[in-house]
PyMOL commands that place a pseudoatom at each C-alpha (Angstrom):
pseudoatom trace, name=CA, resn=MET, resi=1, chain=A, elem=C, hetatm=0, pos=[-130.635, -68.790, 15.547]
pseudoatom trace, name=CA, resn=TYR, resi=2, chain=A, elem=C, hetatm=0, pos=[-131.594, -65.803, 13.376]
pseudoatom trace, name=CA, resn=ARG, resi=3, chain=A, elem=C, hetatm=0, pos=[-130.657, -64.202, 9.976]
pseudoatom trace, name=CA, resn=ASN, resi=4, chain=A, elem=C, hetatm=0, pos=[-131.751, -60.695, 9.025]
pseudoatom trace, name=CA, resn=HIS, resi=5, chain=A, elem=C, hetatm=0, pos=[-131.257, -59.272, 5.353]
pseudoatom trace, name=CA, resn=ASN, resi=6, chain=A, elem=C, hetatm=0, pos=[-131.915, -55.712, 4.669]
pseudoatom trace, name=CA, resn=GLY, resi=7, chain=A, elem=C, hetatm=0, pos=[-131.564, -53.645, 1.501]
pseudoatom trace, name=CA, resn=TYR, resi=8, chain=A, elem=C, hetatm=0, pos=[-132.060, -49.831, 1.410]
pseudoatom trace, name=CA, resn=GLU, resi=9, chain=A, elem=C, hetatm=0, pos=[-132.182, -47.656, -1.740]
pseudoatom trace, name=CA, resn=PRO, resi=10, chain=A, elem=C, hetatm=0, pos=[-132.841, -43.981, -0.846]
pseudoatom trace, name=CA, resn=ASP, resi=11, chain=A, elem=C, hetatm=0, pos=[-133.531, -41.384, -3.468]
pseudoatom trace, name=CA, resn=TYR, resi=12, chain=A, elem=C, hetatm=0, pos=[-133.225, -37.799, -2.654]
pseudoatom trace, name=CA, resn=GLN, resi=13, chain=A, elem=C, hetatm=0, pos=[-134.221, -34.638, -4.625]
pseudoatom trace, name=CA, resn=PHE, resi=14, chain=A, elem=C, hetatm=0, pos=[-132.512, -31.925, -2.585]
pseudoatom trace, name=CA, resn=THR, resi=15, chain=A, elem=C, hetatm=0, pos=[-133.599, -28.916, -4.755]
pseudoatom trace, name=CA, resn=PRO, resi=16, chain=A, elem=C, hetatm=0, pos=[-136.186, -28.613, -7.394]
pseudoatom trace, name=CA, resn=PRO, resi=17, chain=A, elem=C, hetatm=0, pos=[-135.325, -28.585, -11.166]
pseudoatom trace, name=CA, resn=GLY, resi=18, chain=A, elem=C, hetatm=0, pos=[-133.989, -25.271, -12.303]
pseudoatom trace, name=CA, resn=ALA, resi=19, chain=A, elem=C, hetatm=0, pos=[-132.294, -24.441, -8.974]
pseudoatom trace, name=CA, resn=ALA, resi=20, chain=A, elem=C, hetatm=0, pos=[-129.293, -21.954, -9.062]
pseudoatom trace, name=CA, resn=TYR, resi=21, chain=A, elem=C, hetatm=0, pos=[-126.084, -22.421, -7.376]
pseudoatom trace, name=CA, resn=LEU, resi=22, chain=A, elem=C, hetatm=0, pos=[-122.540, -20.861, -7.314]
pseudoatom trace, name=CA, resn=THR, resi=23, chain=A, elem=C, hetatm=0, pos=[-119.462, -22.970, -7.974]
pseudoatom trace, name=CA, resn=PRO, resi=24, chain=A, elem=C, hetatm=0, pos=[-116.489, -22.526, -5.610]
pseudoatom trace, name=CA, resn=TRP, resi=25, chain=A, elem=C, hetatm=0, pos=[-115.021, -20.093, -8.254]
pseudoatom trace, name=CA, resn=LEU, resi=26, chain=A, elem=C, hetatm=0, pos=[-118.312, -18.101, -7.873]
pseudoatom trace, name=CA, resn=ILE, resi=27, chain=A, elem=C, hetatm=0, pos=[-119.634, -18.834, -11.435]
pseudoatom trace, name=CA, resn=PRO, resi=28, chain=A, elem=C, hetatm=0, pos=[-123.508, -19.174, -11.365]
pseudoatom trace, name=CA, resn=VAL, resi=29, chain=A, elem=C, hetatm=0, pos=[-124.953, -22.551, -12.565]
pseudoatom trace, name=CA, resn=ILE, resi=30, chain=A, elem=C, hetatm=0, pos=[-128.447, -23.541, -13.149]
pseudoatom trace, name=CA, resn=MET, resi=31, chain=A, elem=C, hetatm=0, pos=[-129.040, -27.389, -12.654]
pseudoatom trace, name=CA, resn=PRO, resi=32, chain=A, elem=C, hetatm=0, pos=[-131.836, -28.229, -14.928]
pseudoatom trace, name=CA, resn=ASP, resi=33, chain=A, elem=C, hetatm=0, pos=[-132.717, -31.415, -12.881]
pseudoatom trace, name=CA, resn=GLY, resi=34, chain=A, elem=C, hetatm=0, pos=[-131.984, -29.740, -9.438]
pseudoatom trace, name=CA, resn=SER, resi=35, chain=A, elem=C, hetatm=0, pos=[-129.640, -31.557, -6.988]
pseudoatom trace, name=CA, resn=LYS, resi=36, chain=A, elem=C, hetatm=0, pos=[-130.238, -35.215, -6.703]
pseudoatom trace, name=CA, resn=TRP, resi=37, chain=A, elem=C, hetatm=0, pos=[-128.706, -38.178, -4.793]
pseudoatom trace, name=CA, resn=LYS, resi=38, chain=A, elem=C, hetatm=0, pos=[-129.236, -41.929, -5.058]
pseudoatom trace, name=CA, resn=GLY, resi=39, chain=A, elem=C, hetatm=0, pos=[-127.688, -44.672, -3.227]
pseudoatom trace, name=CA, resn=ALA, resi=40, chain=A, elem=C, hetatm=0, pos=[-127.961, -48.376, -2.267]
pseudoatom trace, name=CA, resn=ILE, resi=41, chain=A, elem=C, hetatm=0, pos=[-126.644, -50.493, 0.661]
pseudoatom trace, name=CA, resn=LYS, resi=42, chain=A, elem=C, hetatm=0, pos=[-127.205, -54.110, 1.932]
pseudoatom trace, name=CA, resn=ASN, resi=43, chain=A, elem=C, hetatm=0, pos=[-126.876, -55.467, 5.434]
pseudoatom trace, name=CA, resn=ASN, resi=44, chain=A, elem=C, hetatm=0, pos=[-126.660, -58.972, 6.771]
pseudoatom trace, name=CA, resn=ARG, resi=45, chain=A, elem=C, hetatm=0, pos=[-127.071, -59.944, 10.545]
pseudoatom trace, name=CA, resn=THR, resi=46, chain=A, elem=C, hetatm=0, pos=[-126.789, -63.472, 11.615]
pseudoatom trace, name=CA, resn=GLY, resi=47, chain=A, elem=C, hetatm=0, pos=[-126.314, -64.883, 15.122]
pseudoatom trace, name=CA, resn=PHE, resi=48, chain=A, elem=C, hetatm=0, pos=[-127.646, -67.112, 17.809]
pseudoatom trace, name=CA, resn=GLU, resi=49, chain=A, elem=C, hetatm=0, pos=[-128.419, -66.896, 21.543]
pseudoatom trace, name=CA, resn=VAL, resi=50, chain=A, elem=C, hetatm=0, pos=[-128.224, -69.605, 24.351]
pseudoatom trace, name=CA, resn=GLN, resi=51, chain=A, elem=C, hetatm=0, pos=[-129.741, -68.772, 27.752]
pseudoatom trace, name=CA, resn=PRO, resi=52, chain=A, elem=C, hetatm=0, pos=[-130.280, -71.549, 30.257]
pseudoatom trace, name=CA, resn=THR, resi=53, chain=A, elem=C, hetatm=0, pos=[-132.054, -71.152, 33.442]
pseudoatom trace, name=CA, resn=TYR, resi=54, chain=A, elem=C, hetatm=0, pos=[-131.221, -72.839, 36.476]
pseudoatom trace, name=CA, resn=LYS, resi=55, chain=A, elem=C, hetatm=0, pos=[-133.412, -73.130, 39.562]
pseudoatom trace, name=CA, resn=ILE, resi=56, chain=A, elem=C, hetatm=0, pos=[-131.016, -73.084, 42.523]
pseudoatom trace, name=CA, resn=GLY, resi=57, chain=A, elem=C, hetatm=0, pos=[-133.523, -73.208, 45.306]
pseudoatom trace, name=CA, resn=GLU, resi=58, chain=A, elem=C, hetatm=0, pos=[-137.000, -72.297, 46.104]
pseudoatom trace, name=CA, resn=SER, resi=59, chain=A, elem=C, hetatm=0, pos=[-136.462, -68.436, 45.899]
pseudoatom trace, name=CA, resn=ASN, resi=60, chain=A, elem=C, hetatm=0, pos=[-133.261, -68.406, 43.759]
pseudoatom trace, name=CA, resn=THR, resi=61, chain=A, elem=C, hetatm=0, pos=[-132.830, -68.663, 40.132]
pseudoatom trace, name=CA, resn=MET, resi=62, chain=A, elem=C, hetatm=0, pos=[-129.824, -68.194, 38.071]
pseudoatom trace, name=CA, resn=VAL, resi=63, chain=A, elem=C, hetatm=0, pos=[-129.753, -67.136, 34.400]
pseudoatom trace, name=CA, resn=ALA, resi=64, chain=A, elem=C, hetatm=0, pos=[-126.742, -67.183, 32.271]
pseudoatom trace, name=CA, resn=GLY, resi=65, chain=A, elem=C, hetatm=0, pos=[-126.327, -66.940, 28.722]
pseudoatom trace, name=CA, resn=ILE, resi=66, chain=A, elem=C, hetatm=0, pos=[-124.051, -66.241, 25.591]
pseudoatom trace, name=CA, resn=THR, resi=67, chain=A, elem=C, hetatm=0, pos=[-124.816, -64.420, 22.454]
pseudoatom trace, name=CA, resn=TYR, resi=68, chain=A, elem=C, hetatm=0, pos=[-123.008, -64.428, 19.011]
pseudoatom trace, name=CA, resn=GLU, resi=69, chain=A, elem=C, hetatm=0, pos=[-123.735, -61.936, 16.247]
pseudoatom trace, name=CA, resn=GLU, resi=70, chain=A, elem=C, hetatm=0, pos=[-122.073, -61.327, 12.986]
pseudoatom trace, name=CA, resn=MET, resi=71, chain=A, elem=C, hetatm=0, pos=[-123.009, -58.015, 10.941]
pseudoatom trace, name=CA, resn=LYS, resi=72, chain=A, elem=C, hetatm=0, pos=[-121.866, -57.210, 7.424]
pseudoatom trace, name=CA, resn=GLN, resi=73, chain=A, elem=C, hetatm=0, pos=[-122.711, -54.193, 5.248]
pseudoatom trace, name=CA, resn=TYR, resi=74, chain=A, elem=C, hetatm=0, pos=[-121.833, -54.474, 1.567]
pseudoatom trace, name=CA, resn=ASP, resi=75, chain=A, elem=C, hetatm=0, pos=[-122.641, -53.233, -2.005]
pseudoatom trace, name=CA, resn=PHE, resi=76, chain=A, elem=C, hetatm=0, pos=[-122.646, -49.572, -0.901]
pseudoatom trace, name=CA, resn=ARG, resi=77, chain=A, elem=C, hetatm=0, pos=[-123.246, -47.373, -4.057]
pseudoatom trace, name=CA, resn=ALA, resi=78, chain=A, elem=C, hetatm=0, pos=[-123.776, -43.717, -4.301]
pseudoatom trace, name=CA, resn=GLN, resi=79, chain=A, elem=C, hetatm=0, pos=[-124.612, -41.534, -7.349]
pseudoatom trace, name=CA, resn=ALA, resi=80, chain=A, elem=C, hetatm=0, pos=[-125.180, -37.662, -7.413]
pseudoatom trace, name=CA, resn=ASN, resi=81, chain=A, elem=C, hetatm=0, pos=[-125.290, -35.087, -10.111]
pseudoatom trace, name=CA, resn=PHE, resi=82, chain=A, elem=C, hetatm=0, pos=[-123.042, -32.736, -7.742]
pseudoatom trace, name=CA, resn=ILE, resi=83, chain=A, elem=C, hetatm=0, pos=[-120.073, -32.867, -5.403]
pseudoatom trace, name=CA, resn=SER, resi=84, chain=A, elem=C, hetatm=0, pos=[-120.804, -31.046, -2.220]
pseudoatom trace, name=CA, resn=THR, resi=85, chain=A, elem=C, hetatm=0, pos=[-118.408, -28.359, -0.794]
pseudoatom trace, name=CA, resn=GLY, resi=86, chain=A, elem=C, hetatm=0, pos=[-119.827, -28.396, 2.632]
pseudoatom trace, name=CA, resn=SER, resi=87, chain=A, elem=C, hetatm=0, pos=[-121.693, -25.201, 1.880]
pseudoatom trace, name=CA, resn=PRO, resi=88, chain=A, elem=C, hetatm=0, pos=[-125.456, -25.340, 0.961]
pseudoatom trace, name=CA, resn=LEU, resi=89, chain=A, elem=C, hetatm=0, pos=[-124.835, -22.729, -1.708]
pseudoatom trace, name=CA, resn=LEU, resi=90, chain=A, elem=C, hetatm=0, pos=[-121.729, -23.732, -3.226]
pseudoatom trace, name=CA, resn=LEU, resi=91, chain=A, elem=C, hetatm=0, pos=[-121.295, -27.091, -5.365]
pseudoatom trace, name=CA, resn=TYR, resi=92, chain=A, elem=C, hetatm=0, pos=[-119.607, -28.642, -8.148]
pseudoatom trace, name=CA, resn=PRO, resi=93, chain=A, elem=C, hetatm=0, pos=[-122.169, -29.738, -10.585]
pseudoatom trace, name=CA, resn=CYS, resi=94, chain=A, elem=C, hetatm=0, pos=[-121.392, -32.904, -12.689]
pseudoatom trace, name=CA, resn=HIS, resi=95, chain=A, elem=C, hetatm=0, pos=[-123.084, -35.101, -15.201]
pseudoatom trace, name=CA, resn=VAL, resi=96, chain=A, elem=C, hetatm=0, pos=[-124.656, -38.439, -14.228]
pseudoatom trace, name=CA, resn=SER, resi=97, chain=A, elem=C, hetatm=0, pos=[-125.650, -40.794, -16.971]
for i in range(1, 97): cmd.bond("trace and resi %d" % i, "trace and resi %d" % (i + 1))
show_as sticks, trace
zoom trace
């Protein structure tokens, strides 16, 4: 039987402070903090395995088994000071507190 818990909190700084962008309306914007993204996610994995081995004869061995595993992702959070448009040069800046 096993149980694995993992928490991950990435923190990315995509561009340096003072980076300039264009909004989709082609209005230039300077982002004083640069473009930043921060997130968090948790994972649980629980399961067990049974694997019996049977010796059938002198030269034959049979191995059979069963495995059960349950995985769960939860508490996903994402926070950014921009909204992506799909283009690396165009974005919607937004305020993050």
